[in-house]
C-alpha positions as CSV (number, residue, x, y, z in Angstrom):
1,M,12.4,-12.5,-30.0
2,A,10.2,-9.7,-28.7
3,K,6.5,-10.5,-28.6
4,T,4.3,-9.2,-31.4
5,I,0.6,-9.2,-32.0
6,T,1.0,-12.5,-33.9
7,S,2.7,-14.2,-31.0
8,P,0.8,-17.4,-29.9
9,E,0.7,-16.1,-26.3
10,F,-1.9,-13.6,-27.4
11,S,-4.0,-15.7,-29.7
12,R,-6.7,-16.5,-27.2
13,N,-7.3,-12.7,-26.7
14,Y,-8.7,-12.3,-30.2
15,G,-12.4,-12.5,-30.3
16,F,-12.7,-10.3,-27.2
17,W,-10.3,-7.6,-28.4
18,S,-8.7,-6.6,-31.6
19,E,-5.1,-6.7,-33.0
20,D,-4.9,-3.0,-32.8
21,E,-5.8,-3.1,-29.1
22,Q,-3.3,-5.9,-28.6
23,R,-0.6,-3.7,-30.3
24,A,-1.5,-0.8,-27.9
25,L,-1.0,-3.1,-24.9
26,V,2.3,-4.5,-26.2
27,E,3.7,-1.0,-26.8
28,S,2.6,0.4,-23.4
29,R,4.7,1.1,-20.4
30,V,2.9,0.9,-17.0
31,A,4.3,2.3,-13.8
32,I,3.1,0.5,-10.6
33,A,3.7,2.0,-7.2
34,G,3.4,-0.9,-4.8
35,V,3.4,-4.6,-5.6
36,G,2.1,-5.9,-2.2
37,G,-1.4,-7.1,-2.7
38,D,-3.5,-5.6,-5.5
39,G,-0.4,-4.2,-7.4
40,F,1.3,-7.6,-7.7
41,Q,-1.7,-9.3,-9.0
42,L,-2.7,-6.4,-11.3
43,G,0.8,-6.3,-12.8
44,L,0.9,-10.0,-13.6
45,K,-2.5,-9.8,-15.3
46,L,-1.2,-6.9,-17.4
47,A,1.9,-8.9,-18.3
48,R,-0.3,-11.8,-19.5
49,M,-2.5,-9.4,-21.4
50,G,0.6,-8.2,-23.3
51,V,2.1,-5.2,-21.5
52,S,5.8,-5.6,-21.9
53,K,7.3,-2.6,-20.2
54,F,7.0,-1.9,-16.4
55,S,8.4,0.5,-13.9
56,I,8.0,-1.0,-10.4
57,A,8.5,0.9,-7.1
58,D,8.3,-0.8,-3.7
59,P,10.6,-0.5,-0.7
60,E,9.4,-3.5,1.2
61,V,10.3,-7.2,1.4
62,F,7.8,-10.0,1.6
63,E,6.8,-11.1,5.1
64,P,4.8,-14.1,6.3
65,E,1.6,-11.9,6.7
66,N,1.6,-11.4,2.9
67,V,1.1,-15.1,2.1
68,N,-2.6,-15.0,2.6
69,R,-3.3,-12.8,-0.4
70,V,-0.2,-11.9,-2.5
71,E,0.5,-14.0,-5.5
72,G,4.3,-13.5,-5.1
73,A,4.4,-14.2,-1.4
74,T,5.7,-17.8,-0.8
75,A,7.9,-19.5,1.8
76,S,10.8,-19.0,-0.6
77,S,10.2,-15.3,-1.2
78,V,9.8,-14.2,2.4
79,G,12.6,-11.7,3.1
80,R,13.1,-10.8,-0.5
81,D,12.3,-7.5,-2.2
82,K,8.7,-7.5,-3.5
83,A,9.8,-5.6,-6.7
84,D,12.5,-8.1,-7.5
85,V,10.1,-11.0,-7.1
86,F,7.6,-9.3,-9.3
87,R,10.3,-8.8,-12.0
88,E,11.1,-12.5,-11.9
89,R,7.5,-13.5,-12.3
90,V,7.0,-11.1,-15.2
91,L,10.1,-12.4,-17.0
92,D,8.9,-15.9,-16.5
93,I,5.7,-14.9,-18.4
94,N,7.6,-12.9,-21.0
95,P,11.4,-13.2,-21.1
96,D,11.6,-10.2,-23.4
97,A,9.7,-7.9,-21.0
98,E,11.4,-4.8,-19.6
99,V,11.0,-4.3,-15.9
100,E,12.8,-1.5,-14.1
101,T,12.7,-1.6,-10.3
102,F,12.9,1.2,-7.7
103,L,13.7,-0.4,-4.4
104,S,13.4,2.8,-2.4
105,G,9.7,3.2,-3.4
106,V,8.4,6.4,-4.8
107,T,10.2,9.5,-3.5
108,P,10.4,13.1,-4.6
109,D,13.8,12.4,-6.0
110,N,12.8,9.4,-8.2
111,V,9.2,10.0,-9.1
112,E,10.2,11.5,-12.5
113,P,12.4,8.6,-13.7
114,F,9.9,6.1,-12.2
115,M,7.0,7.4,-14.3
116,Q,9.1,8.4,-17.4
117,G,7.5,7.1,-20.6
118,A,4.5,5.6,-18.8
119,S,1.1,5.5,-20.5
120,L,-0.6,4.8,-17.1
121,V,0.3,4.8,-13.5
122,L,-1.3,2.4,-10.9
123,D,-1.2,3.9,-7.4
124,E,-1.0,0.9,-5.1
125,S,1.0,2.7,-2.5
126,E,0.1,2.4,1.2
127,L,-3.3,3.8,1.9
128,T,-2.0,5.2,5.2
129,R,0.6,7.2,3.2
130,P,-1.5,9.7,1.2
131,E,1.6,11.9,0.6
132,I,3.0,9.2,-1.7
133,G,-0.3,9.0,-3.6
134,T,-0.3,12.8,-3.9
135,L,3.3,12.8,-5.3
136,I,2.3,10.2,-7.9
137,A,-0.9,12.1,-8.8
138,R,0.9,15.4,-9.3
139,R,3.4,13.8,-11.6
140,A,0.7,12.0,-13.6
141,R,-1.0,15.4,-14.2
142,L,2.2,16.9,-15.3
143,Q,2.7,14.0,-17.8
144,G,-0.9,14.1,-18.9
145,I,-1.6,10.4,-18.1
146,P,-4.3,8.7,-16.1
147,D,-3.8,7.8,-12.4
148,L,-5.6,4.5,-11.6
149,L,-6.5,3.7,-8.0
150,V,-7.7,0.2,-7.0
151,M,-8.5,-1.0,-3.5
152,N,-9.8,-4.1,-1.9
153,I,-12.1,-4.1,1.1
154,G,-13.4,-7.4,2.5
155,F,-14.8,-9.6,-0.3
156,A,-15.1,-6.5,-2.4
157,A,-13.0,-4.0,-4.4
158,Q,-13.4,-0.5,-5.7
159,V,-11.8,1.3,-8.7
160,T,-11.6,4.9,-10.0
161,S,-9.2,7.0,-12.1
162,F,-8.0,10.6,-12.0
163,A,-8.0,12.3,-15.3
164,P,-5.0,14.6,-15.8
165,T,-7.2,17.7,-16.6
166,S,-10.0,17.1,-14.2
167,T,-10.8,19.2,-11.2
168,W,-11.5,16.0,-9.3
169,T,-7.9,15.3,-8.3
170,F,-6.5,12.7,-6.0
171,E,-6.0,15.4,-3.4
172,R,-9.6,16.4,-3.5
173,F,-10.5,12.7,-3.2
174,M,-8.5,12.5,0.0
175,G,-9.6,15.8,1.4
176,F,-6.7,18.1,0.4
177,T,-6.1,20.7,-2.2
178,P,-3.7,20.5,-5.2
179,E,-1.5,23.1,-3.3
180,T,-1.3,21.3,0.1
181,P,2.3,20.6,0.9
182,L,3.3,16.9,1.1
183,A,4.5,17.3,4.7
184,E,1.1,18.6,5.7
185,I,-0.6,15.7,3.9
186,A,1.7,13.2,5.7
187,E,0.9,14.7,9.0
188,A,-2.8,14.7,8.5
189,G,-2.9,11.0,7.5
190,V,-5.8,9.3,5.7
191,D,-9.5,9.9,6.2
192,L,-11.3,6.6,5.5
193,S,-14.6,8.4,5.1
194,R,-13.4,10.2,2.0
195,C,-11.5,7.3,0.2
196,L,-13.8,4.4,1.1
197,P,-17.3,5.3,-0.2
198,Y,-18.3,1.6,0.2
199,I,-18.3,-0.3,3.4
200,P,-19.6,-3.8,2.9
201,P,-22.9,-4.3,4.8
202,Y,-21.6,-7.5,6.3
203,T,-18.6,-5.8,8.0
204,D,-17.8,-6.5,11.6
205,L,-17.2,-2.8,12.5
206,R,-14.9,-3.7,15.3
207,S,-12.3,-4.2,12.6
208,L,-12.5,-0.6,11.4
209,Q,-12.3,0.6,15.0
210,A,-9.1,-1.6,15.6
211,V,-7.5,-0.3,12.4
212,Q,-8.1,3.3,13.5
213,G,-6.6,2.6,16.9
214,E,-9.4,4.0,19.0
215,D,-9.1,4.7,22.7
216,G,-5.4,5.3,22.4
217,A,-4.6,1.7,21.3
218,E,-2.0,1.0,18.7
219,P,-3.7,0.6,15.3
220,A,-4.2,-3.0,14.2
221,S,-3.1,-4.1,10.7
222,L,-5.5,-3.3,7.9
223,P,-7.3,-6.6,7.2
224,S,-7.1,-7.9,3.6
225,I,-8.1,-11.2,2.0
226,S,-7.3,-13.0,-1.2
227,I,-10.8,-12.8,-2.5
228,G,-10.8,-9.0,-2.4
229,V,-7.3,-8.8,-4.0
230,D,-8.4,-11.1,-6.8
231,L,-11.5,-9.0,-7.4
232,A,-9.4,-5.8,-7.3
233,S,-7.0,-7.2,-9.9
234,A,-9.9,-8.2,-12.2
235,I,-11.7,-4.9,-12.2
236,G,-8.5,-2.9,-12.1
237,S,-7.0,-4.7,-15.1
238,A,-10.2,-4.1,-17.0
239,Q,-10.0,-0.4,-16.3
240,A,-6.3,-0.5,-17.3
241,F,-7.2,-2.1,-20.6
242,L,-9.6,0.8,-21.3
243,H,-6.9,3.3,-20.5
244,L,-4.2,1.7,-22.5
245,T,-6.3,1.1,-25.6
246,S,-8.1,4.5,-25.5
247,G,-6.5,5.6,-28.8
248,V,-8.0,2.7,-30.6
249,S,-11.4,3.2,-32.1
250,N,-13.4,0.1,-31.1
251,R,-16.7,1.3,-29.5
252,R,-15.4,0.7,-26.0
253,R,-16.9,2.3,-23.0
254,S,-15.1,5.0,-21.0
255,P,-13.1,4.2,-17.8
256,V,-14.6,5.1,-14.5
257,W,-13.4,8.6,-13.6
258,A,-13.5,10.3,-10.2
259,P,-15.6,11.3,-8.4
260,R,-17.4,8.1,-9.6
261,V,-16.2,4.9,-8.0
262,A,-17.1,1.4,-9.3
263,V,-17.6,-1.2,-6.7
264,T,-17.9,-5.0,-7.1
265,D,-18.7,-7.3,-4.1
266,A,-18.2,-11.0,-4.6
267,Y,-20.0,-11.8,-1.3
268,S,-23.1,-9.7,-2.0
269,L,-22.9,-10.5,-5.7
270,R,-23.5,-6.8,-6.6
271,T,-21.8,-4.2,-8.8
272,R,-22.6,-0.5,-8.7
273,T,-21.2,2.9,-9.3
274,L,-21.0,5.3,-6.4
275,R,-20.0,8.9,-5.9
276,A,-17.0,9.4,-3.6
277,G,-17.5,11.3,-0.4
278,R,-18.6,11.1,3.2
279,A,-22.3,10.8,2.4
280,S,-21.8,7.4,0.7
281,H,-19.3,6.2,3.4
282,V,-21.6,7.2,6.3
283,G,-24.7,5.7,4.6
284,H,-23.0,2.3,4.1
285,L,-21.5,2.5,7.6
286,L,-25.0,3.0,9.1
287,V,-26.3,0.0,7.3
288,A,-23.5,-2.2,8.6
289,A,-24.0,-0.8,12.1
290,A,-27.7,-1.6,12.0
291,R,-27.1,-5.1,10.8
292,D,-24.4,-5.5,13.5
293,K,-26.8,-4.4,16.2
294,L,-29.4,-6.9,15.0
295,G,-26.8,-9.7,15.1
296,K,-26.9,-10.3,11.4
297,N,-23.2,-9.8,10.6
298,P,-20.6,-12.5,10.8
299,Q,-17.8,-11.8,13.3
300,G,-14.2,-11.3,12.4
301,S,-11.2,-11.9,14.7
302,Y,-7.6,-10.9,15.1
303,T,-5.2,-13.5,16.4
304,H,-4.8,-13.8,20.2
305,A,-1.3,-12.3,19.9
306,D,-2.6,-9.3,18.0
307,I,-5.3,-8.7,20.5
308,A,-2.8,-9.0,23.4
309,R,-0.5,-6.5,21.7
310,R,-3.3,-4.0,21.3
311,R,-4.4,-4.4,24.9
312,S,-0.9,-3.8,26.2
313,A,-0.4,-0.7,24.0
């Protein structure tokens, strides 16, 4: 039997939200582009909250490097499609859930069916592939639904959303225009100074240099830890709740809309709201650089194999 607002699985939600809000969650469809780190965890939280219909797009399989932070990455799931593993986990939570998978990821050919009927889209596509995020954002505007973007960085996470009628679009966030062709966006790549307004003050800046592949070296993998992913899923699911229950009158606050970005840092024990843009990024970068120079920041490392690979590139 399909879950209803009286199902015992939802009984502990009441007291912090209403039956009308629970009904809105149960009746929602959420599209998630990417169930690697943040997306997998976020989706499972939404399933536990009551969302029962999902569209999941991810072309990748689990690899050993995912185990450090992804809920679905285990010894038994390595080599399996991330979207299929996510579907199994959701059905284990709610056997009546509907989970449609798109194993080729989000493409111009499938973006419409992927997002069809969705009340909200979560863009958890690769940060280094802004053309995919742009494709999702443009479809979200066409459908008139919010586009939620959550990212982890170190022990912290940031969240913002793009309103379908706002002039602050995903493209503007990334440094493009709503008319910039996807091929041109793909060629340009990602500008971290635009999409990461917060750099943790405790950051070992060598990691950012390694990721950007300075001095002709092959870029290192983007570091990501389970603490940041957990935090991203927590603040991201809270924002998703606000979006999915927005039609219910219950004195709730509004979600965080671009250009504002909410940041929570579990290491610094601080939460704040910033304005996206280079000024914020550079300001936080200078603080981290000053602390680094004074020897105050902890040092991070890549494995010896990774360092050797970069030196030989």
